N, C-alpha and C positions, 0 to 999 in steps of 0.2 A: 504494500499500499504506500502510495506517495502522498506526503503531506506538504502542501505548498507553504513556503515560509511566509510569514506575515509580519508586518511592521509593528503590529500591536499584540499584546498578550490577550488575545480575544477568546471568545467562547468556542472557537473552532477546535481548540486543543482539548476541551473537556472530555470528549469521547475517547480521544487517544490516551488522556491521563487515566481514565477508568480502565482502559484495556491493559495499560502498563502498570496498574497499581501494585501488582504482586512483585514488580521489579524496582519500585521506588522505595528507597530506605526512609523509614519513619522512626528513626532511632530516638528522636526527641520525645516520642510518645511512650517510650519504655519506662517502666518503673525501675529507678536506679537501685532500689533495694532488692530487686530480684534479678538484675542483670548479672551475667556471668562473663568472665574474661576468656575470650576465644584464643586459640593458638594461631589463628590466621590473621595476620596483619593486612593492612590495606595493600592492594596490588598496584597502586599508582606509582609511576616512576618518578614523578615530580611532586613537590609539596603542595601545589595549588590546582584547583579546577581551572581550566582555561576561561579567560574573559569572554570568549566567543562561544560560550556554552549553549547547548540546545536542550531538547527534551531528554536526550539520553544521559545527561549528566547534571541536569538542573538542580537536583536535590541531593547529589552525592556528597559524602563527607569523607575526604581522603584519609584523615586520621580521626578516628572515633574511639574515645577511651572506654565507651560501653561495649565495644566489640573487638577492638585491637588488644593484643597482649601488652600489658604493661610490665616491662622487665625491670621492676623495682624491687629492691629488698624490703623497703618500707611500705607495707600494705596500707598504712594510714595515709601516706602521701598519695598512693594510688587511688584511694577512695576520695581524697581531697580533689584530685584531678577530675574524677568522674562527677563529683558534686559540682565542681566549677562548670563543667560542660552542661549540666542540667540547668544551673542558674543562667547560663549564657543562652541556651536554646529555648527554654520556656520560662522566661523571667517572671512574668506576673504570677504564674502558678507556683513556681519553685521558690521565688523570693518575694512573696507578697508584701513583706514588711518594708521593703525598699522600692516598691513598684507603685508609682502614683498614676500610671496610665496603662494603656493596652500594648505597649511596645516590648519587644524582646531585643536582646543584643543582636540577634541574628537578623533583625529587620534592616539593620545598617551594614553588618558585616556578614555578607551572604555565605551560604554553605558553611555555617558554623566558624566564620572567620577565615575560610580557606578557599576563597575564589579570587583569582587575579583581577585587579582593578575594581574590587568591590570591598575596599577598606580591610584587606586581609591583616589578621593579627599574628600570623605565623612569623616567627623570627624577630619580633619587636622587643621582647623582654630585655635583651642585652643592650638596648639603646638607652635605657633608663639608669639613672636620672637624666632628664633632658630639659632644656629650657622651654617654658610655656609662655607665649606672648601674652595670652589673656590674663594669666595670673602674674606675669612679670617676675618669675622665679623659676628655679629648678624644681621639678616635680618627680616623684617616684612613680613606678607603674601602678602602685596602689592608689596614689593621688589621682592618676589618670582615670582609673576605674571609678573612683569616688565621683569624679566630674560627670562621667556617663550616667551614674545612678541619679545624681542630683538634677541633671539637666535633661538628658535624653530619656530617662525613665521617670522624670519629674518626681523623685523621691521627696523633695522639699514640699510638694503639694500634699503629701500624705503624713509627713513626720511633724505633726503638731505637738506642742507641749504646753497645753493650757494657755494661760495668759502670758506666759513667757515667750510666746511666738514659735517660730520654726526651728526645729533641731537639725543640725548639720549631720551629714553622714561621716562616720569615722573611717580612717584608713585601715583600722584594725577590725572592722566588721567581719564576721565569719563569711558572709557572701563575697565581700571584696577579696579576702585572702584566697578563697576557693577559686574565683575566676582568675586571679593572678597565678595560681598554680596551673590552671589549664593553659593559659597563655604561655607560661614558661615551658610547660611540657611540649607545646606546639613549636617552640623555639629551639628545641634540642638540636644540636649539631651546628648551630650557627654561633660563631665566637662573639663574645661580649664586645660591644662597640662597633660591630660590623653591620652596616646598613643593608638589609635585604634588597635585592635589585628590584623587587616588586612594590616597595614602599613609596608612597607619594605620588602615584600615577593618577589619582582621582582629581586632577587639577586641569581646568581649562587654561590653555596657554595665555599668557598676559596679553599678547598681541590680538587675541580673539575676544577679549572681554569687552562687553558693551557697557558704556557708562550707565550707572544705576538709573539716572533720570531719563535714559532713552529706552529702557526696558518697558514693555507694554503688558501689564497683567491681563488685559482684555484679550490680546493675542495669545497669551499664555493659557487663558481659559479655553480658547478654541483649540489650541494644540493639545491641552489636557483632555478635551473631549475626544479627540481623535486618537491619541496615543496611549492614554492612562486609565480612562474611566472604566474599561472593561474589568480591570482588576481592582482599582482603588475606589470605584463607584463615584457617581456624580457628587455625593456628599463627602467624598474623601476619606471615608471610614473603612474602606476595604470590603471586598466581595468575597463571600465564602464559596469556594469551589472544592467540593470534596472535603478533605481534611486540611486544606490550605486556605489561608486568608492573608491578603496583603495588609501591611501595617497602615494605621491611620495617619494622614498627612496634616491634619489640622484638628482643632477642637480639643476637648478635655482629654481625649484618649491619646493624644499625640505628644511629641516632645515639646518642652517649654521654650520660651523666648530667649533663654540664655544658652541653648544648646548650639553646638556647631552647625547643625542642619538648619538653624534659624537664620543663618547668613546666606544671602542670595548666591554668591559665587560658590561657596562651599557646597550648598545643595545642588547647584547646577552641575558641578563636577561629578557629584554622585549620580545624578540623573543621566548625565552624558555617557558614563562608562558602565553603569549598572542596569539601566532600564532601556526598554521594557525587559522584564525578567527573562523571557525566553528569546529575546533578540537584542541583547545589549550592545550598545555602540551604534545603533542604527539612527539615533537622533543626531542632529548637527549641534555644534557649539551654540549657535544662535537659538535653536529651538529649546535646548536645555535651559538656557538662561531665561528665556520668556516664561517657560513653564515654572521655573523656580521663583520668578517674580510674582507669579499668580499665587503659588502656594504660600509664600512668605507675606502675602497681602492679607492672609487669613488670620483670624484670632486663634490664640493658643494659650496654654497656661503660662502664668508669669513666674519667672524665677526671681525670688525676692532678694537675691544678693547681687544683682547686675551692677549696683553702685560700686562694688569692690573690683569689678573687671576693668582691664585696660587703664590701670592707674600709672603704669610705667610706659607701656607702649601706646602708640596712637590708636584711636578707635577706627577699626576698618571701616571703609566706605559702604560695605555691604551688610553691616551690622544694623539692619533696619529697625530693629525692635529696641534700640538704645536711644536715649535722649542725647541730643547734640547741643 
């Protein structure tokens, strides 16, 4: 059977998805307390799924601690790695205490953080500590994960502490440490300080950036309807197709206005190289930026500590949710 390649993640692939269901790994749905360590490791020759993925590898996990053998003497560490994978893959269900929305880590870091040009996390642990412009200081891997919980998962929208206001996420939270263990496991074999060749590719070239004031959210809305609505829905909250559902792009269930994806150019880079899910890279630099301008024109949860951001470095021009 020949399936015509489509520029959108449309309903045409739903039938094919159902026919292939027995071949699509759904390891994130497993109960970690019942999972057994297999002797058969991943057969992939490289560390990442190709950025040009199609149906045959769209949900593959090259290294899965629930099925790959963990050659570790310390079984407590092995269980920590598996737990980190669980938190990463099904965040609201596995880590509800730190989840203030409907996002998972895997919504932004595709294929459990193991797809090329989809914000891969494999190989990054040895780069920390590294300088963070938003915070104006060196941060640890755990600090970076805290930022994801507070901003992308909107943990600050959930962590209320009575009249004393919002509670911050600690870098020593069990969920943070477990995800750090998973990322470190994925980074095995890469020397500390060595930048993986696949890091930093979700960026639209500077010469192709359209000035913020020239971006057109109305055009972005039209492009969204053509390219994105079949998976994300007209309301941006995601469409359920089988056991899959795209992440919410705005509203209470989405990332807050202090997250990296709340920046226009950052989001445009993600859209350009990661979307549509089954045909990534098919959008142009211009299309991705207009779609990003539409998505960032929408309301989303407020990050209550934006006033502490960019105190050392200049406020980026695409940080549209910040006061100037």
